[in-house]
DRENKEMAR-445462 format. One record per residue (C-alpha): residue in three letters; residue number from 1; x, y, z. Coordinates in pm, 1 decimal. Layout:
BEGIN
<resn: ALA; resi: NUM; x: X; y: Y; z: Z> .
...
This chain:
BEGIN
<resn: MET; resi: 1; x: 11173.3; y: 8173.2; z: 10474.4> .
<resn: HIS; resi: 2; x: 10840.9; y: 8321.4; z: 10589.1> .
<resn: TYR; resi: 3; x: 10574.0; y: 8505.6; z: 10386.3> .
<resn: PHE; resi: 4; x: 10202.4; y: 8532.6; z: 10304.5> .
<resn: ILE; resi: 5; x: 10030.1; y: 8441.3; z: 9977.9> .
<resn: ASP; resi: 6; x: 9697.2; y: 8591.7; z: 10075.0> .
<resn: THR; resi: 7; x: 9595.2; y: 8896.6; z: 10271.6> .
<resn: PHE; resi: 8; x: 9292.3; y: 9107.3; z: 10352.7> .
<resn: GLY; resi: 9; x: 9282.5; y: 9474.1; z: 10260.5> .
<resn: SER; resi: 10; x: 9100.1; y: 9732.2; z: 10050.7> .
<resn: LYS; resi: 11; x: 9022.4; y: 9469.0; z: 9783.2> .
<resn: GLY; resi: 12; x: 8899.0; y: 9215.5; z: 10037.3> .
<resn: LEU; resi: 13; x: 9068.8; y: 8876.2; z: 10028.0> .
<resn: SER; resi: 14; x: 9355.3; y: 8888.5; z: 9776.2> .
<resn: SER; resi: 15; x: 9555.6; y: 8577.9; z: 9692.7> .
<resn: PHE; resi: 16; x: 9845.3; y: 8470.5; z: 9473.4> .
<resn: ASP; resi: 17; x: 9886.4; y: 8125.6; z: 9326.0> .
<resn: MET; resi: 18; x: 10170.4; y: 7902.8; z: 9434.6> .
<resn: PRO; resi: 19; x: 10361.3; y: 7785.0; z: 9123.9> .
<resn: LEU; resi: 20; x: 10405.9; y: 7442.9; z: 9283.8> .
<resn: ARG; resi: 21; x: 10227.4; y: 7110.7; z: 9313.5> .
<resn: ILE; resi: 22; x: 9974.1; y: 7167.5; z: 9594.2> .
<resn: LYS; resi: 23; x: 9835.4; y: 6917.7; z: 9842.2> .
<resn: LYS; resi: 24; x: 9525.2; y: 7067.2; z: 10005.3> .
<resn: LEU; resi: 25; x: 9422.0; y: 7003.9; z: 10363.9> .
<resn: TYR; resi: 26; x: 9083.8; y: 7135.1; z: 10475.4> .
<resn: GLY; resi: 27; x: 9027.7; y: 7325.7; z: 10798.6> .
<resn: TYR; resi: 28; x: 9301.8; y: 7161.4; z: 11005.0> .
<resn: PRO; resi: 29; x: 9345.3; y: 7310.8; z: 11357.3> .
<resn: GLN; resi: 30; x: 9647.2; y: 7537.0; z: 11408.4> .
<resn: THR; resi: 31; x: 9815.4; y: 7296.0; z: 11649.1> .
<resn: VAL; resi: 32; x: 9792.0; y: 7017.1; z: 11392.3> .
<resn: MET; resi: 33; x: 9933.9; y: 7237.5; z: 11116.9> .
<resn: ARG; resi: 34; x: 10225.3; y: 7332.8; z: 11344.0> .
<resn: GLU; resi: 35; x: 10299.1; y: 6967.6; z: 11414.7> .
<resn: ILE; resi: 36; x: 10280.6; y: 6867.4; z: 11047.6> .
<resn: THR; resi: 37; x: 10501.5; y: 7163.4; z: 10953.2> .
<resn: GLU; resi: 38; x: 10760.5; y: 7085.6; z: 11220.5> .
<resn: LYS; resi: 39; x: 10792.4; y: 6722.3; z: 11110.9> .
<resn: LEU; resi: 40; x: 10812.4; y: 6807.3; z: 10741.0> .
<resn: SER; resi: 41; x: 11059.9; y: 7089.2; z: 10809.2> .
<resn: GLN; resi: 42; x: 11282.3; y: 6853.9; z: 11007.2> .
<resn: LYS; resi: 43; x: 11278.3; y: 6606.0; z: 10720.1> .
<resn: ALA; resi: 44; x: 11366.4; y: 6885.7; z: 10477.5> .
<resn: LYS; resi: 45; x: 11654.6; y: 6996.5; z: 10699.3> .
<resn: GLU; resi: 46; x: 11791.4; y: 6640.4; z: 10700.9> .
<resn: ASN; resi: 47; x: 11790.8; y: 6655.3; z: 10320.6> .
<resn: ASN; resi: 48; x: 11938.0; y: 7010.2; z: 10300.6> .
<resn: ILE; resi: 49; x: 11617.4; y: 7143.3; z: 10147.4> .
<resn: GLU; resi: 50; x: 11487.6; y: 7491.0; z: 10229.6> .
<resn: THR; resi: 51; x: 11150.9; y: 7517.8; z: 10404.2> .
<resn: GLU; resi: 52; x: 10912.0; y: 7803.5; z: 10324.5> .
<resn: ILE; resi: 53; x: 10651.2; y: 7882.8; z: 10589.4> .
<resn: ILE; resi: 54; x: 10331.2; y: 8041.2; z: 10457.0> .
<resn: HIS; resi: 55; x: 10133.0; y: 8239.9; z: 10713.0> .
<resn: CYS; resi: 56; x: 9761.2; y: 8308.5; z: 10756.5> .
<resn: PHE; resi: 57; x: 9655.4; y: 8674.1; z: 10734.8> .
<resn: LEU; resi: 58; x: 9401.1; y: 8636.5; z: 11015.2> .
<resn: ASN; resi: 59; x: 9640.5; y: 8563.8; z: 11301.0> .
<resn: ASN; resi: 60; x: 9984.4; y: 8492.2; z: 11154.4> .
<resn: SER; resi: 61; x: 9941.0; y: 8118.0; z: 11217.6> .
<resn: ILE; resi: 62; x: 10075.8; y: 7859.4; z: 10972.8> .
<resn: LYS; resi: 63; x: 9864.7; y: 7829.9; z: 10660.1> .
<resn: GLY; resi: 64; x: 10102.8; y: 7610.1; z: 10466.0> .
<resn: VAL; resi: 65; x: 10454.8; y: 7487.7; z: 10407.8> .
<resn: ALA; resi: 66; x: 10639.9; y: 7476.1; z: 10075.3> .
<resn: PHE; resi: 67; x: 10950.4; y: 7306.5; z: 9937.8> .
<resn: SER; resi: 68; x: 11016.0; y: 7484.8; z: 9608.7> .
<resn: GLU; resi: 69; x: 11317.6; y: 7267.6; z: 9525.3> .
<resn: LEU; resi: 70; x: 11087.2; y: 6964.4; z: 9522.1> .
<resn: ASN; resi: 71; x: 10791.1; y: 7144.1; z: 9358.7> .
<resn: TRP; resi: 72; x: 10568.0; y: 7070.8; z: 9660.2> .
<resn: CYS; resi: 73; x: 10337.0; y: 7277.0; z: 9880.7> .
<resn: ILE; resi: 74; x: 10100.1; y: 7171.3; z: 10162.0> .
<resn: MET; resi: 75; x: 9815.8; y: 7419.9; z: 10206.9> .
<resn: ASN; resi: 76; x: 9552.1; y: 7434.5; z: 10481.6> .
<resn: ILE; resi: 77; x: 9234.8; y: 7565.6; z: 10316.8> .
<resn: GLN; resi: 78; x: 8987.9; y: 7758.7; z: 10533.3> .
<resn: PRO; resi: 79; x: 8607.7; y: 7779.4; z: 10483.9> .
<resn: TYR; resi: 80; x: 8617.5; y: 8144.4; z: 10372.4> .
<resn: GLU; resi: 81; x: 8839.7; y: 8043.4; z: 10077.7> .
<resn: GLU; resi: 82; x: 8609.4; y: 7780.1; z: 9931.7> .
<resn: ILE; resi: 83; x: 8292.6; y: 7929.3; z: 9783.5> .
<resn: GLY; resi: 84; x: 8138.4; y: 7584.8; z: 9762.2> .
<resn: LEU; resi: 85; x: 8144.5; y: 7554.8; z: 10139.0> .
<resn: LEU; resi: 86; x: 7952.0; y: 7872.9; z: 10209.3> .
<resn: GLY; resi: 87; x: 7616.6; y: 7695.7; z: 10190.2> .
<resn: CYS; resi: 88; x: 7701.9; y: 7471.1; z: 10482.9> .
<resn: LEU; resi: 89; x: 7870.5; y: 7727.2; z: 10708.4> .
<resn: SER; resi: 90; x: 7753.0; y: 7748.5; z: 11066.7> .
<resn: SER; resi: 91; x: 7595.1; y: 8070.3; z: 11194.6> .
<resn: GLY; resi: 92; x: 7924.7; y: 8146.6; z: 11368.8> .
<resn: TYR; resi: 93; x: 8111.1; y: 8129.3; z: 11042.4> .
<resn: LYS; resi: 94; x: 7853.7; y: 8354.1; z: 10879.4> .
<resn: GLU; resi: 95; x: 7914.8; y: 8611.2; z: 11153.7> .
<resn: ALA; resi: 96; x: 8290.1; y: 8587.0; z: 11090.0> .
<resn: LEU; resi: 97; x: 8234.0; y: 8646.4; z: 10719.1> .
<resn: LYS; resi: 98; x: 8020.6; y: 8950.4; z: 10807.3> .
<resn: GLU; resi: 99; x: 8312.1; y: 9086.9; z: 11014.7> .
<resn: LEU; resi: 100; x: 8548.5; y: 9036.1; z: 10720.4> .
<resn: SER; resi: 101; x: 8300.5; y: 9213.1; z: 10492.2> .
<resn: ASP; resi: 102; x: 8291.9; y: 9508.3; z: 10735.4> .
<resn: ALA; resi: 103; x: 8672.8; y: 9506.8; z: 10748.9> .
<resn: LYS; resi: 104; x: 8682.0; y: 9539.2; z: 10369.5> .
<resn: THR; resi: 105; x: 8449.0; y: 9841.9; z: 10389.7> .
<resn: HIS; resi: 106; x: 8677.6; y: 10013.0; z: 10643.4> .
<resn: PHE; resi: 107; x: 8986.1; y: 9934.9; z: 10433.6> .
<resn: GLU; resi: 108; x: 8812.8; y: 10078.4; z: 10125.0> .
<resn: SER; resi: 109; x: 8743.0; y: 10398.4; z: 10318.1> .
<resn: ALA; resi: 110; x: 9106.1; y: 10406.1; z: 10430.9> .
<resn: LEU; resi: 111; x: 9219.1; y: 10375.9; z: 10067.3> .
<resn: SER; resi: 112; x: 9005.1; y: 10677.6; z: 9973.5> .
<resn: VAL; resi: 113; x: 9165.8; y: 10874.1; z: 10257.1> .
<resn: HIS; resi: 114; x: 9508.4; y: 10757.9; z: 10140.8> .
<resn: ASP; resi: 115; x: 9433.6; y: 10883.7; z: 9788.3> .
<resn: GLU; resi: 116; x: 9347.8; y: 11222.8; z: 9938.5> .
<resn: TRP; resi: 117; x: 9673.5; y: 11210.2; z: 10136.8> .
<resn: GLU; resi: 118; x: 9876.9; y: 11140.8; z: 9823.7> .
<resn: LYS; resi: 119; x: 9748.1; y: 11447.6; z: 9640.8> .
<resn: TYR; resi: 120; x: 9932.3; y: 11688.8; z: 9870.8> .
<resn: TYR; resi: 121; x: 10265.0; y: 11529.3; z: 9781.5> .
<resn: ILE; resi: 122; x: 10198.2; y: 11459.3; z: 9413.2> .
<resn: GLU; resi: 123; x: 10103.2; y: 11823.3; z: 9348.7> .
<resn: ASN; resi: 124; x: 10420.7; y: 11951.3; z: 9519.0> .
<resn: PHE; resi: 125; x: 10671.5; y: 11698.5; z: 9392.3> .
<resn: ASP; resi: 126; x: 10942.1; y: 11718.4; z: 9125.1> .
<resn: PHE; resi: 127; x: 10920.7; y: 11376.4; z: 8960.1> .
<resn: ALA; resi: 128; x: 11186.1; y: 11470.5; z: 8702.0> .
<resn: LYS; resi: 129; x: 11442.9; y: 11494.6; z: 8983.9> .
<resn: LEU; resi: 130; x: 11327.5; y: 11162.1; z: 9121.0> .
<resn: ASP; resi: 131; x: 11345.3; y: 10998.3; z: 8777.5> .
<resn: LYS; resi: 132; x: 11707.4; y: 11107.7; z: 8746.1> .
<resn: LYS; resi: 133; x: 11793.9; y: 10955.1; z: 9084.0> .
<resn: CYS; resi: 134; x: 11606.7; y: 10635.2; z: 9000.7> .
<resn: ALA; resi: 135; x: 11799.5; y: 10603.3; z: 8675.1> .
<resn: GLU; resi: 136; x: 12123.6; y: 10633.0; z: 8872.2> .
<resn: LEU; resi: 137; x: 12004.2; y: 10368.0; z: 9117.0> .
<resn: LYS; resi: 138; x: 11907.8; y: 10135.0; z: 8833.4> .
<resn: THR; resi: 139; x: 12258.7; y: 10165.9; z: 8687.0> .
<resn: GLU; resi: 140; x: 12409.5; y: 10102.5; z: 9030.6> .
<resn: ILE; resi: 141; x: 12196.6; y: 9792.8; z: 9085.0> .
<resn: PHE; resi: 142; x: 12249.4; y: 9623.0; z: 8751.0> .
<resn: GLU; resi: 143; x: 12573.8; y: 9774.6; z: 8621.9> .
<resn: GLU; resi: 144; x: 12628.2; y: 9588.8; z: 8292.3> .
<resn: SER; resi: 145; x: 12503.1; y: 9249.3; z: 8409.2> .
<resn: THR; resi: 146; x: 12266.2; y: 9068.3; z: 8173.2> .
<resn: LYS; resi: 147; x: 12172.9; y: 8702.0; z: 8122.9> .
<resn: SER; resi: 148; x: 12066.9; y: 8529.5; z: 7803.8> .
<resn: THR; resi: 149; x: 11746.5; y: 8386.5; z: 7953.1> .
<resn: GLU; resi: 150; x: 11424.1; y: 8572.4; z: 8028.3> .
<resn: GLY; resi: 151; x: 11358.6; y: 8638.5; z: 8395.9> .
<resn: LYS; resi: 152; x: 11032.3; y: 8565.4; z: 8570.9> .
<resn: SER; resi: 153; x: 10857.6; y: 8700.1; z: 8879.7> .
<resn: ILE; resi: 154; x: 10683.6; y: 8538.7; z: 9173.4> .
<resn: ASP; resi: 155; x: 10418.5; y: 8732.6; z: 9367.1> .
<resn: ARG; resi: 156; x: 10378.2; y: 8722.7; z: 9744.6> .
<resn: PHE; resi: 157; x: 10297.6; y: 8942.3; z: 10044.8> .
<resn: LEU; resi: 158; x: 10566.1; y: 9030.0; z: 10301.1> .
<resn: GLY; resi: 159; x: 10309.3; y: 9100.2; z: 10570.9> .
<resn: ALA; resi: 160; x: 9946.3; y: 9141.8; z: 10668.5> .
<resn: ALA; resi: 161; x: 9710.2; y: 9339.4; z: 10890.6> .
<resn: THR; resi: 162; x: 9640.3; y: 9056.1; z: 11133.0> .
<resn: ALA; resi: 163; x: 9404.3; y: 9037.5; z: 11429.5> .
<resn: PHE; resi: 164; x: 9703.0; y: 9135.0; z: 11645.6> .
<resn: GLY; resi: 165; x: 9824.8; y: 9423.3; z: 11431.2> .
<resn: ALA; resi: 166; x: 10060.6; y: 9463.4; z: 11137.3> .
<resn: VAL; resi: 167; x: 10313.3; y: 9183.1; z: 11085.7> .
<resn: ASP; resi: 168; x: 10599.2; y: 9167.9; z: 10834.8> .
<resn: TYR; resi: 169; x: 10880.6; y: 8926.0; z: 10753.0> .
<resn: ILE; resi: 170; x: 11123.9; y: 9167.8; z: 10591.8> .
<resn: GLU; resi: 171; x: 11414.4; y: 9076.6; z: 10818.5> .
<resn: ASP; resi: 172; x: 11364.3; y: 8705.2; z: 10758.2> .
<resn: LEU; resi: 173; x: 11324.8; y: 8740.7; z: 10381.4> .
<resn: THR; resi: 174; x: 11636.1; y: 8957.8; z: 10347.2> .
<resn: GLU; resi: 175; x: 11853.9; y: 8774.8; z: 10599.8> .
<resn: ASN; resi: 176; x: 12108.2; y: 8659.6; z: 10341.3> .
<resn: ILE; resi: 177; x: 12088.8; y: 8961.1; z: 10109.9> .
<resn: ASN; resi: 178; x: 12414.5; y: 9156.4; z: 10064.3> .
<resn: LYS; resi: 179; x: 12261.7; y: 9493.2; z: 9974.5> .
<resn: ARG; resi: 180; x: 11937.8; y: 9641.9; z: 10108.1> .
<resn: TYR; resi: 181; x: 11793.0; y: 9972.6; z: 9987.6> .
<resn: PHE; resi: 182; x: 11554.0; y: 10128.6; z: 10241.3> .
<resn: ILE; resi: 183; x: 11318.9; y: 10348.0; z: 10037.1> .
<resn: LYS; resi: 184; x: 11174.6; y: 10625.9; z: 10251.1> .
<resn: GLY; resi: 185; x: 10916.7; y: 10878.8; z: 10136.5> .
<resn: ARG; resi: 186; x: 10556.2; y: 10989.6; z: 10164.2> .
<resn: PRO; resi: 187; x: 10228.8; y: 10869.6; z: 10006.5> .
<resn: GLY; resi: 188; x: 10235.8; y: 10913.8; z: 9630.0> .
<resn: THR; resi: 189; x: 10608.3; y: 10986.4; z: 9593.9> .
<resn: GLY; resi: 190; x: 10681.8; y: 10698.1; z: 9356.9> .
<resn: LYS; resi: 191; x: 10818.9; y: 10417.8; z: 9577.1> .
<resn: SER; resi: 192; x: 10604.4; y: 10142.8; z: 9424.7> .
<resn: THR; resi: 193; x: 10644.7; y: 10279.8; z: 9071.4> .
<resn: PHE; resi: 194; x: 11023.5; y: 10267.9; z: 9108.3> .
<resn: MET; resi: 195; x: 11013.2; y: 9906.9; z: 9228.2> .
<resn: LYS; resi: 196; x: 10793.4; y: 9807.1; z: 8933.3> .
<resn: LYS; resi: 197; x: 11056.0; y: 9956.8; z: 8700.5> .
<resn: ILE; resi: 198; x: 11326.2; y: 9753.6; z: 8876.2> .
<resn: VAL; resi: 199; x: 11122.8; y: 9434.5; z: 8830.8> .
<resn: LYS; resi: 200; x: 11077.4; y: 9507.9; z: 8459.6> .
<resn: GLU; resi: 201; x: 11447.3; y: 9581.0; z: 8415.2> .
<resn: ALA; resi: 202; x: 11554.1; y: 9272.1; z: 8609.9> .
<resn: ASN; resi: 203; x: 11327.3; y: 9039.5; z: 8413.1> .
<resn: MET; resi: 204; x: 11439.7; y: 9195.9; z: 8084.8> .
<resn: ARG; resi: 205; x: 11801.5; y: 9127.7; z: 8185.6> .
<resn: GLY; resi: 206; x: 11716.1; y: 8765.5; z: 8265.9> .
<resn: TYR; resi: 207; x: 11693.6; y: 8783.7; z: 8646.1> .
<resn: ASP; resi: 208; x: 11411.8; y: 8630.8; z: 8847.8> .
<resn: THR; resi: 209; x: 11241.0; y: 8858.3; z: 9099.6> .
<resn: GLU; resi: 210; x: 11038.8; y: 8810.6; z: 9413.8> .
<resn: CYS; resi: 211; x: 10766.0; y: 9075.0; z: 9418.3> .
<resn: TYR; resi: 212; x: 10610.3; y: 9146.3; z: 9757.4> .
<resn: HIS; resi: 213; x: 10285.2; y: 9336.9; z: 9726.9> .
<resn: CYS; resi: 214; x: 10119.4; y: 9577.2; z: 9967.5> .
<resn: ALA; resi: 215; x: 9868.6; y: 9397.5; z: 10191.8> .
<resn: PHE; resi: 216; x: 9649.9; y: 9709.1; z: 10202.6> .
<resn: ASP; resi: 217; x: 9656.9; y: 9773.0; z: 9825.6> .
<resn: PRO; resi: 218; x: 9782.4; y: 9467.1; z: 9629.3> .
<resn: LYS; resi: 219; x: 9834.7; y: 9675.9; z: 9313.1> .
<resn: SER; resi: 220; x: 10124.0; y: 9845.0; z: 9491.6> .
<resn: LEU; resi: 221; x: 10465.9; y: 9687.9; z: 9554.7> .
<resn: ASP; resi: 222; x: 10632.9; y: 9700.7; z: 9896.3> .
<resn: MET; resi: 223; x: 10950.1; y: 9502.8; z: 9823.7> .
<resn: VAL; resi: 224; x: 11152.0; y: 9348.3; z: 9542.2> .
<resn: ILE; resi: 225; x: 11426.5; y: 9090.9; z: 9590.2> .
<resn: ILE; resi: 226; x: 11670.1; y: 8988.2; z: 9317.5> .
<resn: ARG; resi: 227; x: 11842.8; y: 8695.5; z: 9485.0> .
<resn: GLU; resi: 228; x: 12088.2; y: 8628.7; z: 9201.8> .
<resn: LEU; resi: 229; x: 12227.2; y: 8978.6; z: 9255.6> .
<resn: SER; resi: 230; x: 12170.9; y: 8961.7; z: 9634.3> .
<resn: ILE; resi: 231; x: 11980.0; y: 9291.1; z: 9623.2> .
<resn: CYS; resi: 232; x: 11663.2; y: 9403.0; z: 9798.0> .
<resn: ILE; resi: 233; x: 11464.2; y: 9725.2; z: 9758.2> .
<resn: PHE; resi: 234; x: 11173.9; y: 9785.9; z: 9995.5> .
<resn: ASP; resi: 235; x: 10931.5; y: 10052.2; z: 10109.7> .
<resn: SER; resi: 236; x: 11058.0; y: 10123.8; z: 10459.6> .
<resn: THR; resi: 237; x: 10760.5; y: 10324.8; z: 10582.0> .
<resn: ALA; resi: 238; x: 10476.8; y: 10243.3; z: 10824.1> .
<resn: PRO; resi: 239; x: 10339.0; y: 9988.1; z: 10887.6> .
<resn: HIS; resi: 240; x: 10666.8; y: 9813.8; z: 10796.4> .
<resn: GLU; resi: 241; x: 10919.6; y: 10079.6; z: 10886.0> .
<resn: HIS; resi: 242; x: 11273.7; y: 9952.0; z: 10937.3> .
<resn: PHE; resi: 243; x: 11605.3; y: 10128.2; z: 10988.1> .
<resn: PRO; resi: 244; x: 11960.6; y: 10043.8; z: 10874.4> .
<resn: LYS; resi: 245; x: 12156.4; y: 9815.0; z: 11105.6> .
<resn: GLU; resi: 246; x: 12460.6; y: 9717.6; z: 10899.7> .
<resn: LYS; resi: 247; x: 12691.6; y: 9835.3; z: 10621.6> .
<resn: ARG; resi: 248; x: 12476.4; y: 9652.7; z: 10367.0> .
<resn: ASP; resi: 249; x: 12188.0; y: 9894.9; z: 10438.0> .
<resn: GLU; resi: 250; x: 12133.7; y: 10224.8; z: 10257.4> .
<resn: ILE; resi: 251; x: 11852.3; y: 10478.8; z: 10288.8> .
<resn: ILE; resi: 252; x: 11713.1; y: 10645.2; z: 9977.1> .
<resn: ASP; resi: 253; x: 11470.3; y: 10921.6; z: 10080.2> .
<resn: PHE; resi: 254; x: 11239.3; y: 11005.6; z: 9789.3> .
<resn: TYR; resi: 255; x: 11084.6; y: 11295.0; z: 9984.4> .
<resn: ASP; resi: 256; x: 11420.4; y: 11468.9; z: 10027.3> .
<resn: ILE; resi: 257; x: 11504.2; y: 11413.1; z: 9661.1> .
<resn: GLY; resi: 258; x: 11185.7; y: 11536.8; z: 9497.1> .
<resn: SER; resi: 259; x: 10984.4; y: 11765.6; z: 9725.8> .
<resn: LYS; resi: 260; x: 10955.3; y: 12121.7; z: 9591.3> .
<resn: ARG; resi: 261; x: 10887.2; y: 12262.0; z: 9937.0> .
<resn: ASP; resi: 262; x: 10854.6; y: 12145.6; z: 10297.8> .
<resn: ILE; resi: 263; x: 10516.1; y: 11985.8; z: 10232.0> .
<resn: ASP; resi: 264; x: 10492.6; y: 11841.4; z: 10582.2> .
<resn: LYS; resi: 265; x: 10528.4; y: 12190.7; z: 10731.7> .
<resn: VAL; resi: 266; x: 10318.1; y: 12386.9; z: 10480.9> .
<resn: TYR; resi: 267; x: 10020.8; y: 12149.8; z: 10512.3> .
<resn: LYS; resi: 268; x: 10083.4; y: 12038.9; z: 10870.6> .
<resn: GLU; resi: 269; x: 9722.6; y: 12075.9; z: 10994.8> .
<resn: GLU; resi: 270; x: 9560.1; y: 11923.3; z: 10687.1> .
<resn: LEU; resi: 271; x: 9798.9; y: 11627.5; z: 10680.9> .
<resn: SER; resi: 272; x: 9756.1; y: 11570.7; z: 11053.1> .
<resn: LEU; resi: 273; x: 9378.0; y: 11541.5; z: 11012.9> .
<resn: ILE; resi: 274; x: 9413.6; y: 11305.1; z: 10717.3> .
<resn: ALA; resi: 275; x: 9665.5; y: 11085.9; z: 10901.2> .
<resn: ALA; resi: 276; x: 9431.7; y: 11062.2; z: 11201.4> .
<resn: LYS; resi: 277; x: 9135.4; y: 10972.3; z: 10979.4> .
<resn: TYR; resi: 278; x: 9341.7; y: 10706.9; z: 10800.3> .
<resn: LYS; resi: 279; x: 9462.5; y: 10558.6; z: 11129.0> .
<resn: GLU; resi: 280; x: 9104.2; y: 10538.7; z: 11256.9> .
<resn: LYS; resi: 281; x: 8984.3; y: 10352.1; z: 10945.2> .
<resn: ILE; resi: 282; x: 9270.4; y: 10100.8; z: 10970.6> .
<resn: HIS; resi: 283; x: 9201.5; y: 10054.5; z: 11341.4> .
<resn: ASN; resi: 284; x: 8832.2; y: 9983.2; z: 11271.5> .
<resn: ALA; resi: 285; x: 8924.5; y: 9728.7; z: 11003.1> .
<resn: THR; resi: 286; x: 9171.4; y: 9554.8; z: 11234.2> .
<resn: ASP; resi: 287; x: 8904.0; y: 9530.7; z: 11504.7> .
<resn: CYS; resi: 288; x: 8676.4; y: 9351.2; z: 11256.7> .
<resn: ILE; resi: 289; x: 8954.4; y: 9108.8; z: 11164.0> .
<resn: ALA; resi: 290; x: 9017.4; y: 9044.4; z: 11534.3> .
<resn: ARG; resi: 291; x: 8649.9; y: 8960.6; z: 11591.8> .
<resn: ALA; resi: 292; x: 8645.9; y: 8731.2; z: 11287.8> .
<resn: ASN; resi: 293; x: 8959.5; y: 8561.0; z: 11412.9> .
<resn: ASN; resi: 294; x: 8799.3; y: 8503.9; z: 11754.6> .
<resn: ILE; resi: 295; x: 8515.6; y: 8312.1; z: 11588.8> .
<resn: PHE; resi: 296; x: 8751.3; y: 8100.5; z: 11380.2> .
<resn: THR; resi: 297; x: 8967.1; y: 8035.8; z: 11687.5> .
<resn: LEU; resi: 298; x: 8671.4; y: 7899.7; z: 11884.6> .
<resn: ASN; resi: 299; x: 8589.6; y: 7663.5; z: 11600.5> .
<resn: ASP; resi: 300; x: 8957.5; y: 7572.1; z: 11573.3> .
<resn: LYS; resi: 301; x: 8965.1; y: 7463.8; z: 11937.8> .
<resn: ALA; resi: 302; x: 8650.9; y: 7255.2; z: 11891.8> .
<resn: LEU; resi: 303; x: 8809.1; y: 7078.2; z: 11594.9> .
<resn: GLU; resi: 304; x: 9129.9; y: 7022.8; z: 11790.8> .
<resn: GLU; resi: 305; x: 8941.1; y: 6835.3; z: 12061.9> .
<resn: LYS; resi: 306; x: 8800.3; y: 6597.3; z: 11801.3> .
<resn: CYS; resi: 307; x: 9136.8; y: 6525.1; z: 11636.9> .
<resn: ASP; resi: 308; x: 9271.7; y: 6172.6; z: 11636.5> .
<resn: MET; resi: 309; x: 9647.4; y: 6224.8; z: 11676.7> .
<resn: LYS; resi: 310; x: 9722.0; y: 5874.6; z: 11550.2> .
<resn: ASN; resi: 311; x: 9544.1; y: 5966.9; z: 11229.4> .
<resn: ILE; resi: 312; x: 9738.4; y: 6294.5; z: 11209.0> .
<resn: LEU; resi: 313; x: 10064.6; y: 6102.9; z: 11251.1> .
<resn: SER; resi: 314; x: 9961.9; y: 5869.7; z: 10971.1> .
<resn: ILE; resi: 315; x: 9874.9; y: 6166.5; z: 10745.5> .
<resn: THR; resi: 316; x: 10212.2; y: 6328.1; z: 10822.4> .
<resn: GLU; resi: 317; x: 10400.4; y: 6009.7; z: 10736.8> .
<resn: THR; resi: 318; x: 10208.4; y: 5984.1; z: 10410.5> .
<resn: LEU; resi: 319; x: 10294.7; y: 6345.5; z: 10324.5> .
<resn: GLN; resi: 320; x: 10661.4; y: 6283.6; z: 10405.1> .
<resn: SER; resi: 321; x: 10662.3; y: 5984.8; z: 10171.9> .
<resn: GLU; resi: 322; x: 10494.2; y: 6176.8; z: 9888.8> .
<resn: ILE; resi: 323; x: 10722.8; y: 6479.5; z: 9918.6> .
<resn: PHE; resi: 324; x: 11061.1; y: 6331.5; z: 10005.9> .
<resn: GLY; resi: 325; x: 11023.5; y: 5980.0; z: 9869.2> .
């Protein structure tokens, strides 16, 4: 299983806590983290324990590895995450932090443009029609199933705007899911709101949910998985647009359900300008993240050259002993 627990978007660096026992490593090079992860994953496989790979928003490298069944997580902490380290950052790191600050500014501007984009659809949308369809979907998803316990939710990100473009792990996360609902639509047409209602209903009925938030705007949901029911609902629009491949996949198009008119056609010129402006802001933000990543990568290589692999092997063996006994 692959996912992110932090990302960089319109709110800057946003992170979710891991509800596990965490062993922190500090600033380990990517090659070292890959080696540690491979050895721990192999040990987990030998013990029939699932491995969860946690990725870094900067470049999709490995940030950590988790074994939820054993209540363990190994996390590689970077300088930009530890406020206490800021005082001793090199000038290069300070430049990287400046790039991330600029990225946040561009993402904030993109969010303002997105809000403007949404208005065209919100003002021309029949939400009563959509509510009726959503109620039908809720009945279809849950039927009469209810558990006696109270369900809980875990928060993650399914993707990130990395230095190399948008990345998502939807296919990996839903690999063993029997039913996938592809929610299509436009900005402001209620995709995230519907998923939040599903989470509330699932938890009320006693089912645990995995809530995958939007990397760009963490207040919004992009995907919900209810593994006990083998059901997934996700926002299948850019930058994580997917299309049905199998019988388990079904498209629900909110735009077709609720639009009062052909909004795309009526406001074609206005929407085209907004889309272009939004794309430009996202592109500028991604460029900043790429430049920040370049600085961290140079430092990463310098650290790699100083690594004592015998010491790394010893650390890995110690971690294996702590986690697997």
